[in-house]
Backbone as CSV, one residue per row, in Angstrom:
resi,resn,N_x,N_y,N_z,CA_x,CA_y,CA_z,C_x,C_y,C_z
1,UNK,0.822,-1.184,0.000,0.000,0.000,0.000,0.872,1.256,0.000
2,UNK,1.924,1.287,0.789,2.787,2.472,0.842,3.394,2.756,-0.522
3,UNK,3.777,1.724,-1.223,4.381,1.917,-2.548,3.365,2.522,-3.518
4,UNK,2.124,2.083,-3.438,1.072,2.611,-4.305,0.806,4.084,-3.997
5,UNK,0.795,4.433,-2.714,0.587,5.834,-2.335,1.714,6.721,-2.867
6,UNK,2.939,6.207,-2.830,4.064,6.967,-3.385,3.902,7.153,-4.885
7,UNK,3.433,6.118,-5.576,3.196,6.216,-7.013,2.130,7.264,-7.326
8,UNK,1.193,7.435,-6.412,0.116,8.400,-6.600,0.546,9.829,-6.253
9,UNK,1.789,9.982,-5.768,2.309,11.311,-5.515,2.412,11.717,-4.056
10,UNK,1.995,10.852,-3.135,2.135,11.182,-1.721,3.609,11.139,-1.349
11,UNK,4.075,12.143,-0.623,5.501,12.268,-0.324,5.897,11.644,1.017
12,UNK,5.100,11.850,2.056,5.475,11.417,3.401,4.744,10.125,3.751
13,UNK,5.209,9.016,3.176,4.582,7.708,3.361,5.592,6.782,4.025
14,UNK,5.145,6.048,5.015,6.016,5.094,5.708,5.362,3.718,5.731
15,UNK,6.186,2.694,5.746,5.700,1.328,5.916,5.647,1.061,7.418
16,UNK,4.506,0.618,7.897,4.309,0.383,9.321,4.589,-1.083,9.629
17,UNK,5.814,-1.358,10.073,6.206,-2.726,10.379,5.366,-3.251,11.548
18,UNK,4.705,-4.370,11.332,3.863,-4.953,12.360,2.405,-4.540,12.246
19,UNK,2.132,-3.575,11.388,0.755,-3.156,11.152,0.195,-2.254,12.231
20,UNK,-1.049,-1.914,12.052,-1.733,-1.009,12.959,-1.854,-1.591,14.363
21,UNK,-2.008,-2.897,14.451,-2.104,-3.537,15.769,-0.865,-3.301,16.609
22,UNK,0.303,-3.395,16.005,1.549,-3.145,16.726,1.624,-1.699,17.189
23,UNK,1.163,-0.794,16.335,1.136,0.635,16.684,0.264,0.843,17.938
24,UNK,-0.939,0.291,17.908,-1.869,0.449,19.026,-1.330,-0.223,20.290
25,UNK,-0.747,-1.409,20.152,-0.197,-2.124,21.309,0.960,-1.377,21.956
26,UNK,1.648,-0.557,21.176,2.746,0.248,21.714,2.229,1.489,22.434
27,UNK,0.909,1.685,22.421,0.317,2.820,23.107,0.431,4.126,22.349
28,UNK,0.698,4.044,21.046,0.837,5.249,20.237,-0.548,5.768,19.853
29,UNK,-0.653,7.056,19.568,-1.974,7.650,19.338,-2.643,7.180,18.050
30,UNK,-3.950,7.073,18.113,-4.785,6.737,16.961,-5.897,7.767,16.873
31,UNK,-6.312,8.081,15.676,-7.464,8.949,15.483,-8.690,8.082,15.283
32,UNK,-9.797,8.430,15.907,-10.994,7.608,15.741,-11.566,7.730,14.344
33,UNK,-12.206,6.655,13.900,-12.920,6.694,12.630,-14.140,7.585,12.801
34,UNK,-14.474,8.299,11.766,-15.716,9.065,11.791,-16.659,8.470,10.766
35,UNK,-17.912,8.412,11.120,-18.906,7.903,10.177,-19.283,9.022,9.223
36,UNK,-19.760,8.676,8.039,-20.151,9.718,7.075,-21.201,10.685,7.646
37,UNK,-22.080,10.190,8.520,-23.096,11.060,9.088,-22.517,12.013,10.124
38,UNK,-21.319,11.712,10.653,-20.685,12.571,11.657,-19.810,13.647,11.009
39,UNK,-19.588,13.550,9.712,-18.742,14.521,9.025,-19.442,15.876,8.984
40,UNK,-18.654,16.957,9.124,-19.266,18.284,9.073,-19.896,18.563,7.710
41,UNK,-20.987,19.272,7.727,-21.707,19.579,6.483,-21.186,20.838,5.836
């Protein structure tokens, strides 16, 4: 996925070794998902 994002022109892309679960288990911050109905109009 990171390679595809770079191909699309994104500059600051990193590969997350261990995935999102490892990030969360390390106690690092996560942003909550927002539902489409919660998005500002």
